[in-house]
C-alpha positions as CSV (number, residue, x, y, z in Angstrom):
1,M,10.2,75.4,-17.9
2,F,13.1,73.3,-19.8
3,R,12.7,71.3,-22.9
4,V,14.8,68.0,-22.9
5,V,16.0,67.6,-26.5
6,N,17.9,64.4,-25.9
7,D,17.4,61.1,-24.1
8,L,18.0,61.3,-20.6
9,A,20.2,57.5,-20.7
10,P,22.0,57.6,-24.1
11,G,21.4,54.8,-25.9
12,L,18.6,52.9,-23.8
13,D,16.5,50.0,-25.1
14,E,13.3,50.9,-23.8
15,G,12.5,47.1,-24.5
16,S,14.8,45.9,-22.0
17,V,14.1,47.7,-19.2
18,S,12.8,46.0,-16.0
19,T,9.1,47.5,-14.6
20,D,9.3,45.6,-11.8
21,F,9.5,48.2,-8.8
22,G,9.5,45.8,-6.1
23,D,8.1,47.2,-2.7
24,A,7.9,50.5,-1.9
25,G,8.0,49.8,1.7
26,Q,11.4,48.3,1.5
27,A,12.8,51.8,-0.3
28,V,11.3,53.8,2.0
29,R,13.2,51.6,4.9
30,A,16.2,51.6,3.1
31,A,16.0,55.5,3.0
32,A,15.3,56.1,6.2
33,R,18.4,53.6,7.1
34,N,20.5,55.5,5.0
35,L,19.5,58.8,7.0
36,G,20.3,57.0,10.4
37,M,16.6,56.9,11.5
38,K,15.4,54.1,13.8
39,S,11.9,54.0,12.3
40,I,9.7,55.1,10.2
41,D,6.0,55.0,9.9
42,L,5.4,52.3,7.2
43,T,1.3,52.3,7.2
44,E,0.1,53.4,3.7
45,N,-2.1,56.1,3.5
46,T,-4.4,54.4,0.7
47,S,-6.4,57.9,0.5
48,L,-3.0,59.6,-0.8
49,T,-1.9,56.5,-3.0
50,S,-1.6,55.3,-6.6
51,D,0.0,53.1,-8.8
52,L,3.1,55.9,-9.7
53,K,3.2,57.3,-5.8
54,K,2.9,55.7,-2.4
55,T,2.3,57.6,0.6
56,F,2.9,56.3,4.3
57,G,2.0,57.8,7.4
58,S,-0.3,60.8,7.7
59,G,-0.4,64.6,8.8
60,D,0.8,67.7,7.3
61,W,4.1,65.9,5.5
62,P,3.8,62.3,4.9
63,T,6.2,60.1,3.1
64,T,6.1,59.4,-0.3
65,A,7.8,56.9,-2.4
66,E,7.4,57.4,-6.6
67,K,8.2,55.6,-9.2
68,T,11.1,56.2,-11.4
69,Y,14.0,55.3,-13.4
70,F,17.8,56.0,-12.6
71,P,20.6,56.0,-15.4
72,T,23.5,54.4,-13.7
73,E,25.6,54.4,-17.4
74,P,25.2,54.9,-21.0
75,G,22.7,52.5,-22.0
76,V,21.4,51.6,-18.6
77,A,18.5,53.0,-16.3
78,V,17.2,50.7,-13.4
79,P,14.0,50.8,-11.8
80,A,13.6,53.0,-8.6
81,W,12.2,54.9,-5.8
82,Q,12.7,58.5,-5.5
83,V,11.5,58.5,-1.6
84,L,10.8,62.0,0.0
85,I,11.1,62.1,4.1
86,W,10.6,64.9,6.0
87,Q,12.3,65.3,9.2
88,K,12.0,68.1,12.2
89,S,14.0,70.4,10.2
90,D,15.6,68.8,7.3
91,A,13.7,67.1,4.2
92,Y,15.2,64.7,2.2
93,N,15.0,63.1,-1.6
94,V,16.5,59.7,-1.7
95,I,16.9,57.4,-4.7
96,V,16.5,53.8,-3.9
97,D,17.0,51.2,-6.2
98,A,13.9,49.0,-6.5
99,E,15.9,45.7,-6.9
100,T,18.9,45.9,-4.4
101,G,17.6,48.5,-2.0
102,T,20.7,50.8,-2.8
103,V,20.6,54.0,-2.3
104,L,21.8,55.7,-5.9
105,W,21.5,59.6,-4.7
106,R,20.5,61.7,-1.9
107,K,19.9,65.5,-1.4
108,N,19.0,67.6,1.6
109,I,16.8,70.0,-0.3
110,T,16.5,72.2,2.8
111,N,17.9,75.8,1.9
112,D,18.9,77.6,5.5
113,Q,18.8,81.0,5.7
114,T,22.1,82.5,5.8
115,Q,21.3,86.2,4.3
116,S,20.1,88.6,7.5
117,A,17.4,91.3,6.7
118,T,16.9,94.5,8.6
119,Y,13.5,95.6,9.6
120,S,12.4,99.0,11.4
121,V,9.9,97.9,14.3
122,Y,8.8,99.3,17.9
123,A,11.5,96.9,19.4
124,A,12.0,95.4,22.5
125,T,14.7,93.2,24.4
126,N,12.7,91.4,27.2
127,N,10.9,88.9,25.1
128,L,11.9,86.2,22.2
129,G,10.6,88.4,19.4
130,Q,12.0,91.7,20.4
131,A,9.1,93.4,20.0
132,M,6.6,96.1,21.8
133,E,3.8,95.2,22.9
134,S,2.1,98.2,21.0
135,P,3.9,100.6,19.3
136,A,2.5,102.9,22.4
137,P,2.7,100.3,25.0
138,D,2.0,101.5,28.9
139,N,-0.8,100.2,31.3
140,P,-3.4,102.3,32.3
141,I,-3.9,104.7,35.2
142,A,-3.6,102.3,37.9
143,G,-7.1,101.4,39.8
144,S,-8.7,103.1,36.7
145,V,-10.9,102.0,33.8
146,D,-12.7,105.1,33.2
147,P,-12.6,105.5,29.5
148,S,-13.2,109.5,29.9
149,L,-9.9,109.7,31.0
150,N,-8.5,109.6,27.6
151,F,-5.5,107.9,28.6
152,Q,-3.0,107.7,26.2
153,A,0.6,106.3,26.4
154,A,3.6,107.6,24.4
155,L,4.3,106.5,21.1
156,G,7.7,104.4,20.9
157,V,10.4,105.0,18.7
158,R,10.9,102.6,15.7
159,T,14.5,100.9,15.5
160,N,16.0,98.8,12.8
161,V,16.9,95.3,13.8
162,T,19.1,93.1,11.8
163,L,18.5,89.6,12.2
164,I,18.4,86.3,10.3
165,G,16.2,84.9,12.9
166,N,17.8,81.8,14.0
167,E,20.5,83.9,16.6
168,G,20.5,83.1,20.8
169,P,17.3,81.9,22.0
170,L,15.9,81.5,18.4
171,S,18.5,79.1,17.5
172,F,15.8,76.5,17.2
173,N,14.7,77.9,14.2
174,S,17.6,76.8,11.8
175,L,15.9,77.7,8.9
176,G,15.5,81.7,9.7
177,W,12.7,83.2,7.6
178,I,12.9,85.0,4.5
179,T,15.0,82.4,1.9
180,D,18.2,84.2,0.8
181,G,18.0,86.5,-2.5
182,D,13.9,86.8,-1.7
183,N,13.0,90.4,-0.6
184,D,9.3,90.2,0.7
185,T,7.4,89.2,3.6
186,N,7.1,85.5,3.1
187,G,9.5,82.7,4.0
188,N,9.6,79.8,6.6
189,N,6.4,79.3,8.5
190,V,4.9,82.6,7.6
191,E,3.7,84.7,4.8
192,A,3.1,88.2,6.6
193,G,1.0,91.3,5.0
194,L,-2.1,92.4,4.6
195,D,-5.8,91.4,4.0
196,R,-8.3,94.1,3.3
197,D,-10.0,93.1,0.2
198,T,-13.1,90.4,0.4
199,V,-10.6,87.4,-0.4
200,N,-9.2,85.6,2.8
201,G,-5.4,85.8,2.7
202,V,-2.8,88.2,2.1
203,D,-3.8,90.4,-0.6
204,T,-2.2,89.9,-4.2
205,T,-2.1,93.7,-4.7
206,N,-0.5,95.5,-2.6
207,G,-0.2,92.8,0.0
208,R,3.5,91.6,1.2
209,A,6.0,94.5,2.1
210,L,8.6,94.6,-0.6
211,G,12.1,96.0,0.7
212,T,14.9,97.1,-0.9
213,S,18.2,94.9,-0.7
214,R,16.4,92.9,1.9
215,T,15.8,96.1,3.7
216,F,12.2,96.9,5.3
217,N,12.0,100.3,6.5
218,F,9.0,102.8,5.6
219,S,8.0,106.2,6.6
220,Y,4.4,106.7,8.1
221,T,2.8,108.1,10.3
222,P,0.5,106.3,12.9
223,S,-2.7,106.5,13.2
224,N,-3.7,109.4,16.0
225,V,-7.0,110.9,16.9
226,T,-7.8,114.1,18.0
227,S,-11.0,115.8,18.9
228,G,-12.2,113.0,16.6
229,T,-9.8,113.8,13.9
230,E,-7.4,111.3,12.3
231,G,-4.0,112.4,11.9
232,G,-2.4,109.1,10.6
233,D,-1.8,108.0,7.2
234,S,-4.2,105.9,5.5
235,P,-4.5,102.2,5.7
236,L,-4.8,102.2,1.5
237,P,-1.9,102.8,-0.3
238,V,-2.2,106.2,-2.5
239,G,-4.8,105.4,-5.7
240,E,-6.4,102.3,-4.2
241,A,-10.0,102.3,-3.6
242,T,-11.7,101.2,-0.2
243,P,-12.4,98.0,-0.6
244,Q,-15.8,97.1,-0.5
245,P,-17.7,94.2,1.0
246,S,-19.8,91.7,-0.9
247,P,-23.2,92.1,-1.4
248,V,-25.6,90.0,0.2
249,P,-27.8,88.9,-1.4
250,T,-31.8,89.4,-0.8
251,P,-33.3,85.9,0.0
252,D,-36.8,85.3,-2.2
253,P,-40.1,86.3,0.0
254,C,-41.4,83.5,1.2
255,R,-44.7,82.0,-0.9
């Protein structure tokens, strides 16, 4: 949060500022042209459009154009459109002069990950995700599906894997995963964590894993049941109560 204690355009005579913003679609076309795009959807999405902000196209990442004023020199500000365009791997804020169509300012607002992180995982090298099928991967005894045989594969060994997430065959993911400077399991495309309470989604308390200097390596004993007794760690952090299901209301008797 911040507080502005002076004018964004010193000496500006508000009475002389134009209120003619022209056509938002033309501003979007100018912004797309500046980005080297050959075409862009200019179908106005009326359900997401207001007088101050126009929306074009549909889907999760439609193009938007929002009215603004851009100071060009002391005492002068021009009507402009702030255009937000989403591309396959980048997103741009482009400010376009509403009268001339001139691009006044442009910024790629995408932040690529450059810092690696270290994860202690059951690692493999034979698949894109570099992970075993399970902590104890193997196939049951050939030709048998008899559960009484109690087949259990040997537990694998965790190893540390350090990566950004855009190496080798993952180069299509230019963003990596965890944003530079962050230290929990939340980032580009995925928020990873536990969902054990009655609210859908990653738990607010003890949900995400918190690393140390971007290293996620935690001691634990995996589940192992011997003679009906669980020998692994509890899935709940120490001191946390077992989540209780929401009570089901009792219907009124028919009358």
